PAKOLZA-86693 format. One record per residue (C-alpha): residue in three letters; x negated, z, y negated. Coordinates in steps of 0.05 Angstrom, whole numbers. Example, Ala and Ser with C-alpha at 12.3 -4.5 7.8 and 13.67 -1.06 7.14 Angstrom:
PAKOLZA-86693
 resn     px     pz     py
  ALA   -246    156     90
  SER   -273    143     21
end
This chain:
PAKOLZA-86693
 resn     px     pz     py
  MET    601   2510  -6580
  GLU    596   2486  -6652
  ALA    595   2410  -6658
  LEU    539   2375  -6694
  ASP    568   2305  -6695
  GLY    512   2277  -6652
  ARG    456   2310  -6690
  LEU    398   2334  -6648
  VAL    360   2366  -6706
  VAL    385   2419  -6755
  ARG    353   2442  -6819
  LEU    349   2518  -6827
  ASP    365   2515  -6901
  GLY    405   2579  -6906
  SER    472   2545  -6913
  ARG    497   2574  -6847
  VAL    476   2618  -6788
  TYR    473   2574  -6727
  PRO    494   2602  -6658
  ARG    438   2617  -6610
  MET    468   2574  -6554
  LEU    460   2514  -6600
  VAL    393   2526  -6633
  GLY    361   2581  -6590
  GLY    346   2653  -6607
  LYS    287   2639  -6653
  ALA    324   2590  -6698
  HIS    386   2634  -6697
  GLY    343   2691  -6724
  LEU    309   2647  -6776
  SER    376   2621  -6800
  LYS    399   2693  -6811
  ILE    335   2709  -6849
  ARG    342   2647  -6893
  ALA    417   2658  -6905
  ALA    402   2729  -6928
  GLY    352   2705  -6979
  LEU    294   2740  -6944
  PRO    226   2706  -6947
  THR    211   2656  -6891
  PRO    176   2589  -6890
  PRO    222   2528  -6886
  ALA    237   2503  -6816
  PHE    280   2456  -6775
  THR    301   2459  -6702
  VAL    310   2409  -6646
  THR    371   2434  -6609
  VAL    380   2462  -6539
  ASP    423   2401  -6522
  ALA    365   2355  -6539
  CYS    323   2391  -6487
  ARG    378   2383  -6435
  GLN    382   2309  -6449
  TYR    306   2303  -6448
  LEU    301   2335  -6380
  GLU    352   2284  -6354
  ALA    323   2222  -6389
  PRO    259   2235  -6429
  GLU    246   2166  -6458
  GLN    317   2152  -6479
  LEU    322   2220  -6513
  MET    257   2213  -6551
  ASP    278   2144  -6578
  ARG    342   2175  -6607
  LEU    310   2240  -6628
  TRP    249   2218  -6667
  PRO    282   2185  -6727
  GLN    319   2251  -6738
  VAL    254   2290  -6732
  ARG    221   2244  -6785
  ASP    280   2256  -6832
  ALA    274   2331  -6822
  LEU    199   2327  -6835
  THR    213   2293  -6902
  TRP    259   2351  -6919
  LEU    206   2401  -6897
  GLU    155   2368  -6942
  ALA    202   2373  -7001
  GLU    218   2446  -6987
  SER    145   2467  -6978
  ARG    116   2419  -7031
  HIS     64   2400  -6980
  THR     51   2332  -6946
  PHE     48   2326  -6870
  GLY    -19   2298  -6849
  SER    -46   2279  -6917
  GLY    -44   2290  -6992
  PRO    -77   2340  -7037
  VAL    -37   2397  -7005
  PRO    -30   2383  -6930
  LEU     28   2411  -6890
  LEU     11   2444  -6824
  VAL     67   2467  -6778
  SER     79   2512  -6719
  VAL    118   2485  -6659
  ARG    153   2540  -6620
  SER    202   2545  -6562
  GLY    266   2585  -6570
  ALA    314   2592  -6512
  PRO    384   2621  -6524
  ALA    364   2684  -6486
  SER    298   2715  -6506
  MET    241   2698  -6459
  PRO    181   2729  -6495
  GLY    115   2695  -6480
  MET    143   2651  -6425
  MET    140   2582  -6458
  ASP     93   2546  -6504
  THR     72   2549  -6578
  VAL     25   2506  -6619
  LEU     -1   2529  -6687
  ASN    -34   2491  -6744
  LEU     -7   2425  -6719
  GLY    -20   2367  -6767
  ILE    -94   2380  -6776
  ASN   -148   2329  -6763
  ASP   -217   2316  -6791
  ASP   -191   2289  -6857
  VAL   -142   2347  -6866
  GLU   -197   2397  -6849
  HIS   -239   2367  -6904
  ILE   -182   2375  -6955
  LEU   -169   2446  -6932
  ALA   -243   2462  -6938
  GLU   -242   2440  -7011
  ARG   -180   2481  -7026
  CYS   -189   2543  -6982
  GLY   -261   2544  -6960
  ALA   -299   2513  -6902
  ALA   -295   2574  -6857
  PHE   -219   2577  -6861
  ALA   -212   2502  -6849
  ARG   -259   2504  -6788
  ASP   -221   2563  -6759
  ALA   -153   2530  -6769
  HIS   -177   2466  -6735
  ALA   -210   2505  -6677
  ARG   -146   2545  -6665
  PHE   -105   2482  -6664
  ARG   -151   2447  -6615
  GLU   -151   2508  -6568
  LEU    -75   2515  -6567
  PHE    -62   2440  -6564
  ARG   -107   2433  -6503
  GLN    -74   2493  -6469
  VAL     -3   2469  -6482
  VAL     -7   2393  -6485
  GLY    -75   2372  -6459
  PRO   -121   2340  -6444
  ALA   -167   2398  -6424
  GLU   -224   2354  -6446
  GLY   -229   2290  -6487
  CYS   -196   2268  -6552
  ILE   -136   2301  -6585
  PRO    -93   2252  -6625
  ALA   -115   2248  -6697
  ASP    -47   2223  -6721
  PRO     -3   2284  -6739
  HIS     62   2250  -6718
  THR     33   2235  -6650
  GLN     10   2308  -6645
  LEU     80   2332  -6662
  GLN    115   2286  -6612
  ALA     68   2309  -6557
  ALA     79   2382  -6574
  VAL    155   2377  -6575
  GLN    154   2343  -6507
  ALA    106   2397  -6481
  VAL    153   2452  -6503
  PHE    211   2417  -6469
  ASP    169   2410  -6406
  SER    151   2484  -6408
  TRP    224   2500  -6394
  ASN    210   2482  -6321
  SER    141   2514  -6318
  GLU    128   2560  -6260
  ARG    125   2622  -6304
  ALA    190   2605  -6341
  VAL    227   2591  -6276
  SER    201   2656  -6247
  TYR    224   2694  -6308
  ARG    294   2665  -6307
  ARG    300   2677  -6233
  HIS    278   2750  -6240
  HIS    328   2762  -6296
  HIS    385   2723  -6263
  LEU    386   2672  -6319
  GLU    384   2609  -6276
  GLY    443   2564  -6292
  LYS    462   2604  -6355
  MET    422   2562  -6404
  ALA    413   2487  -6411
  GLY    343   2489  -6439
  THR    302   2510  -6499
  ALA    305   2491  -6572
  VAL    241   2473  -6609
  THR    230   2502  -6679
  VAL    182   2467  -6727
  GLN    163   2512  -6785
  ALA    115   2506  -6843
  MET     52   2547  -6829
  VAL     32   2607  -6870
  PHE    -36   2636  -6857
  GLY    -53   2708  -6844
  ASN   -126   2688  -6840
  LEU   -129   2656  -6909
  ASP   -164   2712  -6948
  ASP   -172   2787  -6955
  ARG   -100   2794  -6980
  SER    -73   2762  -6916
  GLY    -56   2785  -6846
  THR     -4   2786  -6791
  GLY     36   2836  -6753
  VAL     96   2857  -6712
  LEU    148   2908  -6733
  PHE    201   2942  -6691
  SER    257   2974  -6732
  ARG    258   3030  -6679
  ASN    204   3053  -6631
  PRO    211   3008  -6569
  LEU    177   3059  -6525
  THR    215   3122  -6543
  GLY    275   3097  -6582
  GLU    256   3141  -6641
  ALA    293   3119  -6705
  SER    230   3103  -6744
  PRO    193   3037  -6756
  PHE    139   3021  -6706
  GLY     89   2964  -6707
  GLU     20   2937  -6715
  TRP    -19   2901  -6769
  LEU    -80   2856  -6764
  PRO   -114   2839  -6829
  GLY   -142   2768  -6831
  GLY   -108   2747  -6766
  GLN    -56   2697  -6742
  GLY      6   2716  -6702
  GLU    -22   2695  -6635
  ASP    -80   2744  -6645
  VAL    -31   2803  -6642
  VAL     21   2776  -6593
  GLY    -32   2746  -6547
  GLY    -72   2810  -6545
  ARG   -135   2775  -6569
  CYS   -151   2829  -6620
  ASP   -136   2903  -6624
  PRO    -92   2911  -6686
  LEU    -83   2971  -6731
  PRO    -22   3017  -6735
  LEU     31   2996  -6785
  ARG     10   3052  -6832
  ALA    -53   3011  -6847
  LEU     -8   2959  -6880
  ALA     25   3014  -6921
  HIS    -44   3035  -6945
  GLN    -70   2964  -6958
  HIS     -6   2932  -6986
  PRO     45   2986  -7004
  ASP     93   2938  -7038
  ILE     93   2890  -6979
  HIS    103   2948  -6931
  ARG    163   2971  -6971
  GLN    192   2900  -6972
  LEU    182   2894  -6897
  LEU    218   2959  -6882
  GLU    276   2940  -6928
  ALA    283   2873  -6892
  ALA    280   2907  -6824
  SER    334   2957  -6844
  TRP    380   2900  -6867
  LEU    367   2858  -6805
  GLU    380   2917  -6758
  ALA    445   2935  -6795
  GLU    468   2862  -6792
  ALA    453   2855  -6718
  GLY    475   2925  -6698
  ASP    413   2932  -6655
  ALA    339   2948  -6660
  GLN    299   2888  -6683
  ASP    231   2858  -6665
  ILE    204   2823  -6726
  GLU    141   2780  -6731
  PHE    112   2773  -6800
  THR     53   2743  -6837
  VAL     24   2761  -6905
  GLU     -9   2702  -6940
  GLY    -46   2714  -7005
  GLY     -8   2779  -7017
  ARG     61   2749  -7003
  LEU    106   2770  -6944
  TYR    138   2719  -6897
  LEU    184   2736  -6838
  LEU    173   2690  -6778
  GLN    221   2718  -6727
  THR    275   2770  -6715
  ARG    307   2785  -6648
  SER    336   2844  -6610
  ALA    276   2885  -6590
  LYS    254   2888  -6517
  ARG    251   2962  -6502
  SER    233   3012  -6449
  ALA    287   3044  -6407
  ARG    276   3109  -6444
  ALA    285   3073  -6511
  ALA    347   3035  -6487
  VAL    384   3100  -6474
  ALA    360   3134  -6538
  ILE    376   3074  -6582
  ALA    446   3064  -6552
  VAL    464   3137  -6564
  ALA    433   3139  -6633
  LEU    468   3075  -6657
  GLN    535   3103  -6634
  ARG    524   3169  -6669
  GLU    504   3132  -6733
  GLY    570   3094  -6731
  ARG    537   3027  -6718
  ILE    569   3014  -6650
  SER    627   3042  -6609
  ILE    621   3085  -6547
  ASP    641   3025  -6505
  GLU    586   2983  -6537
  ALA    536   3039  -6526
  LEU    553   3041  -6452
  GLY    543   2966  -6449
  ARG    473   2971  -6480
  VAL    443   3007  -6419
  THR    437   2974  -6351
  PRO    435   3006  -6281
  ALA    365   2976  -6274
  GLN    341   3014  -6335
  LEU    370   3078  -6308
  ASP    334   3064  -6243
  VAL    269   3068  -6282
  LEU    288   3134  -6315
  LEU    309   3163  -6249
  THR    246   3139  -6213
  PRO    201   3196  -6191
  VAL    148   3222  -6239
  ILE     80   3253  -6225
  GLU     84   3325  -6202
  PRO     57   3371  -6257
  ALA     12   3408  -6207
  ALA    -19   3343  -6185
  LEU    -35   3325  -6257
  GLN    -77   3387  -6266
  ARG   -127   3365  -6213
  ALA   -121   3289  -6224
  THR   -181   3247  -6246
  VAL   -170   3199  -6304
  VAL   -206   3133  -6291
  ALA   -180   3095  -6352
  SER   -137   3109  -6413
  GLY   -106   3067  -6467
  LEU    -42   3059  -6507
  PRO     24   3074  -6472
  ALA     62   3008  -6473
  CYS    120   3019  -6425
  PRO    138   3087  -6395
  GLY    144   3099  -6320
  VAL     97   3111  -6262
  GLY     70   3057  -6217
  ALA     17   3062  -6163
  GLY    -20   3017  -6115
  ARG    -84   2979  -6102
  VAL   -116   2948  -6163
  VAL   -120   2872  -6165
  ALA   -153   2832  -6220
  ASP   -113   2767  -6219
  SER    -40   2748  -6217
  ASP    -43   2704  -6155
  SER    -72   2761  -6114
  ALA    -19   2808  -6141
  ALA     37   2761  -6121
  ASP      7   2747  -6052
  ALA     -3   2821  -6038
  ALA     67   2839  -6061
  ASP     96   2785  -6017
  ALA     60   2818  -5958
  GLY     94   2884  -5975
  GLU     35   2918  -6010
  HIS     41   2958  -6075
  VAL     -8   2932  -6127
  VAL    -29   2947  -6199
  LEU    -49   2886  -6241
  ALA   -111   2901  -6283
  ARG   -132   2846  -6332
  GLU   -174   2838  -6394
  THR   -109   2815  -6426
  THR    -48   2777  -6402
  SER    -19   2710  -6420
  PRO     44   2672  -6400
  GLN      6   2647  -6338
  ASP      6   2719  -6312
  VAL     82   2728  -6308
  GLY     85   2720  -6233
  GLY     34   2774  -6222
  MET     68   2819  -6273
  ILE    134   2812  -6237
  ALA    100   2829  -6171
  ALA     60   2889  -6196
  ARG     81   2962  -6196
  ALA     43   2971  -6261
  VAL      2   2931  -6311
  VAL    -62   2953  -6345
  THR   -104   2914  -6396
  GLU   -170   2924  -6431
  GLN   -149   2890  -6496
  GLY    -86   2886  -6538
  GLY    -39   2934  -6572
  SER     32   2959  -6564
  THR     61   2892  -6588
  SER     16   2847  -6545
  HIS     42   2799  -6491
  ALA     28   2850  -6436
  ALA     66   2905  -6472
  VAL    127   2863  -6492
  VAL    136   2830  -6424
  SER    125   2895  -6386
  ARG    180   2928  -6427
  GLU    225   2869  -6411
  LEU    208   2877  -6337
  GLN    212   2953  -6342
  THR    143   2956  -6310
  PRO     97   3015  -6328
  CYS     43   2989  -6373
  VAL    -20   3014  -6408
  VAL    -58   2969  -6457
  GLY   -122   2970  -6496
  CYS   -164   3012  -6448
  GLY   -228   2982  -6476
  GLN   -274   2924  -6460
  GLY   -301   2928  -6389
  SER   -264   2993  -6373
  LEU   -226   2964  -6313
  ARG   -280   2923  -6279
  GLY   -299   2976  -6229
  LEU   -227   2992  -6207
  ALA   -213   2928  -6167
  GLY   -195   2946  -6095
  THR   -184   3020  -6110
  GLU   -118   3058  -6108
  VAL    -93   3085  -6174
  THR    -31   3116  -6206
  VAL    -11   3090  -6275
  ASP     30   3132  -6323
  GLY     57   3084  -6375
  GLY     86   3141  -6416
  THR     19   3175  -6429
  GLY    -28   3115  -6426
  LYS    -69   3146  -6369
  VAL    -93   3115  -6304
  TYR   -109   3165  -6248
  ALA   -151   3157  -6186
  GLY   -112   3156  -6121
  LEU    -38   3158  -6104
  LEU    -11   3221  -6135
  PRO     51   3258  -6109
  LEU    116   3248  -6147
  THR    179   3287  -6161
  SER    249   3263  -6178
  PRO    281   3274  -6247
  SER    355   3290  -6261
  GLU    408   3252  -6299
  THR    428   3315  -6338
  ALA    357   3338  -6356
  ASP    352   3285  -6410
  PRO    400   3298  -6469
  ASP    414   3225  -6483
  MET    427   3209  -6410
  ALA    472   3270  -6406
  THR    511   3243  -6467
  LEU    519   3174  -6433
  LEU    543   3210  -6371
  VAL    598   3246  -6410
  TRP    620   3181  -6444
  ALA    619   3141  -6379
  ARG    660   3193  -6342
  ARG    713   3191  -6396
  ALA    714   3115  -6396
  SER    713   3104  -6320
  PRO    780   3098  -6283
  VAL    743   3122  -6220
  GLU    711   3190  -6212
  VAL    639   3187  -6187
  LEU    613   3251  -6155
  PRO    541   3269  -6138
  ALA    532   3259  -6063
  SER    485   3319  -6060
  GLU    535   3370  -6086
  GLY    581   3377  -6026
  ALA    632   3325  -6048
  PRO    699   3325  -6010
  ALA    695   3292  -5942
  GLY    722   3222  -5934
  LEU    703   3194  -6002
  PRO    668   3126  -6001
  ARG    593   3129  -6011
  VAL    569   3075  -6060
  ASP    501   3052  -6085
  HIS    491   3013  -6150
  ARG    432   2977  -6118
  GLU    482   2948  -6069
  PRO    537   2924  -6117
  SER    583   2903  -6060
  THR    593   2976  -6042
  VAL    619   2991  -6112
  TYR    664   2929  -6115
  GLN    693   2942  -6046
  ALA    712   3013  -6067
  LEU    745   2986  -6130
  ALA    782   2932  -6091
  ALA    807   2986  -6042
  GLY    836   3025  -6100
  ALA    790   3086  -6092
  SER    803   3140  -6144
  ALA    737   3175  -6128
  VAL    670   3157  -6096
  THR    603   3191  -6085
  ALA    534   3166  -6105
  GLU    463   3192  -6105
  HIS    461   3180  -6181
  PRO    531   3176  -6212
  LEU    512   3147  -6280
  PRO    488   3078  -6257
  VAL    552   3070  -6216
  LEU    595   3093  -6274
  LEU    562   3040  -6319
  MET    576   2987  -6267
  ILE    649   3007  -6264
  CYS    656   3008  -6340
  SER    623   2940  -6345
  HIS    670   2914  -6292
  GLN    728   2939  -6334
  ARG    701   2902  -6394
  ALA    695   2838  -6353
  ALA    770   2839  -6335
  PRO    809   2797  -6320
  HIS    752   2767  -6280
  SER    750   2789  -6208
  HIS    693   2831  -6181
  GLN    669   2772  -6140
  ASP    656   2735  -6205
  PHE    625   2794  -6241
  GLU    551   2800  -6250
  PHE    517   2856  -6289
  ASP    470   2828  -6342
  ASP    402   2860  -6334
  SER    368   2810  -6381
end
């Protein structure tokens, strides 16, 4: 890992692109944006190693860290031409977590930090009383959620606010939801902690030329090679990501601000080309000016993962070997999971409908809270989590559920993004109050169409070769694999080992025994495991672990 000569804070000044293991994924993306000369507010980052040291000895770390944070704040004031906590042009900041591996919505964020009664008064004179009140109210709400106290006084001193927020983000690394997420994605022990990025605020709720949104350089549901996203005029980022408001399609931005829409698409195209992968970009427009707040590899549905991998190879962006490494056996499991029988759909009753957020079919009894979902799943029951909207506190229930349905939020909301990461069928934005009568009933959720049906509908199994992109991957994987994998259902020669990608030991035992051919219910997931094992050489199969994160 790159050495920082004892520094625990780095300035994202565009002079270099810092590695994600050092500064986390969020700051890594921001350093790429700044180095490319794309518009982003100035920021600095407290490193992942600082979090590791904090978790071991909090007080000692903060004593060494804080002088460096104060120096970085002085630089941030100079870059932004604003003053933290005072002055004619006050500086407000966001404080965001950023682990080396993306963990969307799992840890904590505070916006508008640095505001107090005096700063609100200054903002009211500059930007209007309504804006200043809203900024202060949003800060109080997030600060109480993340830092506390739930009631009582919030520190008026901005530096005290910042120190408390940084510590709260560090502490959120070991929150129940973050631990559950890392355990589910086999990330335990692979990361030392989270970085904390402090960035000058820009305001999508400033005026009628402002707003916020999320852009995917490719459709994260289908993999289609066209921009996909949502735009919320007059909102802040948490309004979209948190599912508080129902945003507009991205074409609304093109209609309202055509020049900004063009700039955004140009930036997305460059960032995708530089990364060699589809990008998830958060942006804000303040007073008619575009700012990029984040770029990362997009979380995508299983369907999109296959389509994007094949498309990027055909476009010459990645090799066949890289394309095979972009799709996991777990994603193929989703695509090969049974779908609703067409005949059953003709007589099915739709009880709710919304936006398709993650394809797939999930069925079970509807529960309205995450604790009940987790308890029921632990008891062996299939459940569907139905909520007004989801938040990071719901991750345990989302992991346990067979499907997730929400009344509010769009295709880039917390529920949608996390469900795509979990490969859990999801429907969002069904409408206020539309799910209240479903608790306790059995439903079938089709995350590909956005429909929720009454009852448990019969299913049918798809084929690996029916989908053109999967068929292409199958051809590539067969060429790359040193072991032939035959479908078990097609009368394969007797005596060949039978393997199952869901039981990796069966695959590795066959490889260790020198098998030249095996059989499997679905050959493609096994072929991907074998190809991935080849890439991991010279490591032994006992040390190999397929990355489903």
